FIMAR-538409 format. One line per field, with one value per residue (C-alpha): residue number from 1; residue in three letters; x, y, z. Coordinates in Angstrom, 3 decimals. Layout:
REM residues N
seq (NUM,...) .
type (Ala,...) .
east (X,...) .
north (Y,...) .
up (Z,...) .
This chain:
REM residues 117
seq (1,2,3,4,5,6,7,8,9,10,11,12,13,14,15,16,17,18,19,20,21,22,23,24,25,26,27,28,29,30,31,32,33,34,35,36,37,38,39,40,41,42,43,44,45,46,47,48,49,50,51,52,53,54,55,56,57,58,59,60,61,62,63,64,65,66,67,68,69,70,71,72,73,74,75,76,77,78,79,80,81,82,83,84,85,86,87,88,89,90,91,92,93,94,95,96,97,98,99,100,101,102,103,104,105,106,107,108,109,110,111,112,113,114,115,116,117) .
type (Unk,Unk,Unk,Unk,Unk,Unk,Unk,Unk,Unk,Unk,Unk,Unk,Unk,Unk,Unk,Unk,Unk,Unk,Unk,Unk,Unk,Unk,Unk,Unk,Unk,Unk,Unk,Unk,Unk,Unk,Unk,Unk,Unk,Unk,Unk,Unk,Unk,Unk,Unk,Unk,Unk,Unk,Unk,Unk,Unk,Unk,Unk,Unk,Unk,Unk,Unk,Unk,Unk,Unk,Unk,Unk,Unk,Unk,Unk,Unk,Unk,Unk,Unk,Unk,Unk,Unk,Unk,Unk,Unk,Unk,Unk,Unk,Unk,Unk,Unk,Unk,Unk,Unk,Unk,Unk,Unk,Unk,Unk,Unk,Unk,Unk,Unk,Unk,Unk,Unk,Unk,Unk,Unk,Unk,Unk,Unk,Unk,Unk,Unk,Unk,Unk,Unk,Unk,Unk,Unk,Unk,Unk,Unk,Unk,Unk,Unk,Unk,Unk,Unk,Unk,Unk,Unk) .
east (62.203,60.727,60.628,57.981,54.829,51.486,52.694,55.770,53.858,51.165,53.741,55.463,52.133,51.270,54.489,54.033,50.599,52.024,54.624,51.836,49.903,52.891,54.944,52.393,50.356,47.793,44.406,43.623,46.982,46.264,42.881,44.450,47.239,44.699,42.996,46.341,46.874,43.399,44.052,47.392,45.760,43.081,45.721,47.769,44.883,43.817,47.317,48.262,45.176,45.711,47.075,47.535,46.028,42.653,39.625,36.955,33.960,31.461,31.130,33.783,34.770,34.763,38.034,39.224,40.262,37.972,39.291,37.902,35.452,35.547,38.602,37.038,33.776,35.611,37.601,34.412,33.178,36.495,36.137,32.664,33.918,36.892,34.582,32.476,35.558,36.781,33.377,33.201,36.799,36.140,32.963,34.910,37.577,34.993,33.602,37.120,38.035,34.894,35.460,39.236,40.050,43.084,44.037,47.017,46.637,49.070,47.328,43.938,45.364,46.807,43.522,41.561,43.864,43.420,39.637,39.667,41.598) .
north (18.795,15.404,14.529,17.174,15.152,14.942,11.988,13.736,16.925,14.944,13.016,16.281,17.850,14.799,15.040,18.794,18.042,15.259,17.670,20.101,17.424,16.067,19.218,21.854,22.327,24.763,23.156,25.296,24.440,20.772,20.979,22.779,20.182,17.360,19.163,19.390,15.660,14.886,17.048,15.325,11.894,12.987,14.462,11.264,8.990,11.205,11.500,7.827,6.968,9.566,8.400,10.718,8.612,8.025,10.216,11.246,8.896,11.638,11.065,8.565,8.438,5.130,3.313,5.543,4.160,5.508,6.532,4.753,7.099,5.162,6.939,10.331,9.238,7.934,11.157,13.238,11.122,11.695,15.462,15.409,13.327,15.700,18.710,16.931,15.997,19.605,20.911,18.494,19.295,23.032,22.526,20.534,23.249,25.942,23.982,23.291,26.949,28.080,25.542,25.893,29.277,28.174,26.847,24.852,21.049,20.856,23.569,21.900,18.613,20.308,22.103,18.843,17.126,20.006,19.748,15.962,16.198) .
up (20.228,19.580,23.265,23.993,23.438,25.181,27.209,28.587,29.361,31.183,33.223,34.139,35.150,37.233,39.213,39.683,41.146,43.285,44.668,45.488,47.365,49.285,49.764,50.667,53.841,52.471,51.828,48.770,47.180,47.837,46.097,43.122,42.982,42.880,39.983,38.161,38.670,37.302,34.243,33.662,33.758,31.282,28.955,29.181,28.245,25.359,23.896,24.073,22.038,19.312,15.973,13.038,10.279,11.965,11.340,13.881,14.008,13.123,9.371,8.282,4.650,2.851,3.379,6.238,9.609,12.327,15.740,18.783,20.602,23.895,25.393,24.735,26.330,29.388,29.722,29.578,32.487,34.279,33.798,35.367,38.286,38.707,38.906,41.528,43.580,43.445,44.532,47.474,48.449,48.452,50.474,53.048,53.056,53.784,56.724,58.063,57.741,59.571,62.340,62.859,61.285,59.279,55.853,57.122,57.410,60.325,62.338,61.788,63.077,66.167,66.921,66.513,69.019,71.465,71.170,71.686,74.964) .
């Protein structure tokens, strides 16, 4: 099973999340799907950078090739941004639910049109 790598798993997860965003009308499922897509992107960037013969840059031995710490630092930043996006999305969901009483995107759109007219 050489085709099961971090890259293929992350691409598969990304498309599962994309299906959840495009194919579902529930707001909670959309927020979870966006989180899955963020996780897939982070996994992809971390796995394409990994090489077996490199050592972590904590205490490198003499003559060893050190791994680049920049991708890990950027992915930590992406994780923090993903948590913030999820928190803001859930806050917006709570206010939408209290205002319109539904978790369905289509029903919220219909109720907004009824209120505008």
